[in-house]
C-alpha positions, 0 to 999 in steps of 0.5 A, a space after each residue: 538487511 533491515 526489514 520494516 513493516 509498512 502500515 497503510 491508513 486510508 481516510 483515517 482507517 487502518 487498512 493493511 500492512 506489508 513487509 518492505 526493506 525500505 522506508 521510502 514509499 516511492 521505492 515501494 511504488 516503483 516495485 508495486 504501483 508503477 506497472 499498473 500506471 504504465 499499463 493504463 497509459 499504454 491503453 490510452 487512459 489519462 491520469 484524471 481517469 486513473 485517479 478516479 478509478 484508483 479512488 473508487 477501488 480504494 473506497 470499495 475496499 474501505 467500505 468492505 473493511 468497515 462492514 467487516 467483509 472478507 477481503 482477499 489477499 489479491 484485493 489488498 495487493 491491488 489496494 496497495 498499488 492503487 494507494 501508491 499510485 494515488 500517493 504518486 499523483 499527490 491525492 493521498 497524504 504521505 502521513 497515511 503511511 507508517 514504517 516500523 522497523 522489525 525487531 530481531 527476535 533473540 533466542 530464549 535458550 542461551 548456552 553457558 
């Protein structure tokens, strides 16, 4: 199975990276972001309000990153789902995501 690393940039700033098995961000959205969007719709929150909340959260994490504050892993996961929801709503550019294929490490000890 091929593995990739997904690097996310928000407003031209490197934010975080996540391991993935695909190079399609919409597949990653189905796993990570769709649940939060569906939950908001079930609570009666329209998509314009969702976009405002997701942008506000992403901007908050960006501000913490730029000011060198500690960011918890759970905040990065929420950032990922917010970012993917914004990608689905076409509020961020697809070019803000970079996928790199992970190299397999070769064994240093070769038997003759």
